[in-house]
C-alpha positions as CSV (number, residue, x, y, z in Angstrom):
1,M,115.6,96.9,111.3
2,K,116.8,94.7,114.2
3,I,118.2,91.3,113.2
4,I,117.0,88.9,116.0
5,D,118.6,85.7,114.6
6,K,121.0,84.5,111.9
7,V,121.3,81.1,110.3
8,K,123.7,79.7,107.7
9,L,122.7,76.7,105.7
10,D,125.1,74.9,103.4
11,R,123.8,72.3,100.9
12,T,126.9,70.2,101.3
13,E,126.2,69.9,105.0
14,S,122.4,69.5,104.9
15,C,122.1,65.8,105.4
16,G,120.6,64.9,108.7
17,S,117.3,64.7,110.6
18,R,116.2,68.3,110.0
19,S,115.5,69.8,106.6
20,P,116.9,73.2,105.8
21,L,113.4,74.6,105.2
22,S,112.3,73.5,108.7
23,I,115.3,75.2,110.2
24,I,114.5,78.4,108.3
25,L,110.8,78.2,109.4
26,D,111.8,77.8,113.0
27,V,114.0,80.9,112.8
28,I,111.4,83.1,111.1
29,K,108.8,82.1,113.6
30,K,110.8,84.1,116.2
31,I,109.8,87.3,114.3
32,K,107.1,89.0,116.4
33,E,107.4,92.7,115.9
34,C,107.4,95.0,112.8
35,D,111.0,96.1,113.4
36,E,112.4,92.6,113.6
37,S,114.1,90.4,111.0
38,V,116.2,87.3,110.6
39,E,119.2,86.9,108.3
40,V,119.6,83.7,106.3
41,L,122.6,82.6,104.4
42,L,122.0,79.8,101.9
43,N,123.7,78.3,98.9
44,D,120.8,76.5,97.3
45,Y,118.5,78.7,95.3
46,D,115.7,76.0,95.4
47,W,115.5,76.6,99.2
48,L,114.8,80.3,98.5
49,L,112.1,79.5,96.0
50,S,110.5,77.0,98.4
51,L,110.6,79.5,101.2
52,R,108.9,82.1,99.0
53,Y,106.2,79.5,98.1
54,I,105.6,78.5,101.8
55,I,105.2,82.1,102.8
56,Q,102.8,82.8,100.0
57,I,100.5,79.7,100.4
58,N,100.4,80.2,104.2
59,D,99.6,83.9,103.8
60,M,102.4,84.7,106.3
61,P,102.9,88.5,106.7
62,L,106.6,88.2,105.8
63,K,108.8,89.7,103.1
64,I,112.1,88.3,101.7
65,I,114.7,90.8,100.7
66,E,117.8,89.6,98.8
67,K,120.8,91.3,100.2
68,G,123.4,90.1,97.8
69,K,126.1,87.5,98.3
70,E,128.5,86.7,101.1
71,D,131.3,84.4,99.9
72,T,129.3,81.7,97.9
73,F,126.1,82.2,99.9
74,L,123.0,84.2,99.0
75,K,122.2,86.5,101.9
76,I,118.5,87.2,102.5
77,E,116.6,89.0,105.2
78,V,113.1,87.9,106.2
79,I,111.1,90.8,107.7
80,K,107.6,91.1,109.0
81,E,105.3,93.2,106.8
82,C,103.3,95.6,108.8
83,I,100.7,98.0,107.6
């Protein structure tokens, strides 16, 4: 799997004009091929639940894999599901 982009989102620094979910969605839109993925570090479990829901209701061919923790952040990899 080739990681094409990485993003780290911290709930204590998430105030601003862009929501964390919109940042994640912008990053995962870069995934075009079956062997591509993006790595996301986040420390708010609600963001992960929201991302799962967005992927599901939009019928996006993506899969989220939890890769454990890095410091206090949950590490996930978002990959394109190909048949």
